[in-house]
C-alpha positions as CSV (number, residue, x, y, z in Angstrom):
1,X,405.1,58.3,102.5
2,X,403.1,55.1,102.7
3,X,405.5,52.0,102.6
4,X,403.4,50.4,99.8
5,X,403.7,53.5,97.7
6,X,407.4,53.6,98.3
7,X,407.8,50.0,97.3
8,X,405.7,50.6,94.1
9,X,407.8,53.6,93.2
10,X,411.2,52.0,93.8
11,X,410.8,48.4,92.7
12,X,409.9,47.6,89.1
13,X,410.0,43.9,89.8
14,X,407.4,44.3,92.6
15,X,405.1,46.3,90.2
16,X,405.4,43.7,87.5
17,X,404.7,40.9,90.0
18,X,401.7,42.7,91.3
19,X,400.3,43.4,87.8
20,X,400.8,39.8,86.8
21,X,399.1,38.6,90.0
22,X,396.1,40.7,89.1
23,X,395.4,38.8,85.8
24,X,393.4,36.0,87.5
25,X,391.3,38.6,89.3
26,X,390.5,40.5,86.1
27,X,389.7,37.2,84.4
28,X,387.3,36.4,87.2
29,X,385.7,39.8,86.9
30,X,385.3,39.4,83.1
31,X,383.7,36.0,83.5
32,X,381.2,37.3,86.1
33,X,380.5,40.3,84.0
34,X,379.8,38.4,80.8
35,X,377.5,36.0,82.7
36,X,375.7,38.7,84.5
37,X,375.0,40.5,81.2
38,X,373.0,37.6,79.8
39,X,369.8,39.6,79.9
40,X,371.2,42.2,77.5
41,X,371.3,42.0,73.7
42,X,374.5,41.3,72.0
43,X,374.7,45.0,70.9
44,X,374.2,46.0,74.6
45,X,377.0,43.7,75.7
46,X,379.4,45.1,73.1
47,X,378.4,48.7,73.9
48,X,379.0,48.2,77.6
49,X,382.3,46.4,76.9
50,X,383.4,49.2,74.6
51,X,382.5,51.8,77.3
52,X,384.6,49.9,79.9
53,X,387.5,49.7,77.5
54,X,387.3,53.4,76.6
55,X,387.2,54.3,80.3
56,X,390.3,52.2,80.9
57,X,392.0,53.9,77.9
58,X,391.1,57.3,79.2
59,X,392.4,56.4,82.7
60,X,395.7,55.3,81.3
61,X,396.0,58.4,79.0
62,X,395.2,60.7,81.9
63,X,397.9,59.2,84.1
64,X,400.5,59.5,81.3
65,X,399.4,63.0,80.4
66,X,399.6,64.1,84.1
67,X,403.1,62.7,84.3
68,X,404.1,64.6,81.2
69,X,402.6,67.9,82.5
70,X,404.4,67.4,85.9
71,X,407.7,66.8,84.1
72,X,407.2,69.9,81.9
73,X,406.4,72.0,85.0
74,X,409.5,70.7,86.8
75,X,411.7,71.5,83.8
76,X,410.4,75.1,83.8
77,X,410.7,75.6,87.6
78,X,413.7,77.4,88.9
79,X,415.1,74.3,90.7
80,X,413.8,75.1,94.2
81,X,410.5,73.2,93.7
82,X,408.5,76.4,93.4
83,X,406.6,77.8,90.4
84,X,408.6,79.2,87.5
85,X,409.7,82.8,87.8
86,X,409.6,85.3,85.0
87,X,412.6,87.3,84.1
């Protein structure tokens, strides 16, 4: 396993530190985006912003749903890591 992945999985403090450190980067991206969208109308700006936010919401939901499905599959499995057996 990748050492960075292992660190992300095991250390909640590292994850929080990483996420907080990304806030200035996202602020920079937002400022650049808003400036670069100057040629669009206000409706176009809001539409694009809404699309970006819906994509972020979908990406978050998909990750959460994937985790739920994996947990449900693991609960149904017979304990050996294989697929569930019938009977």
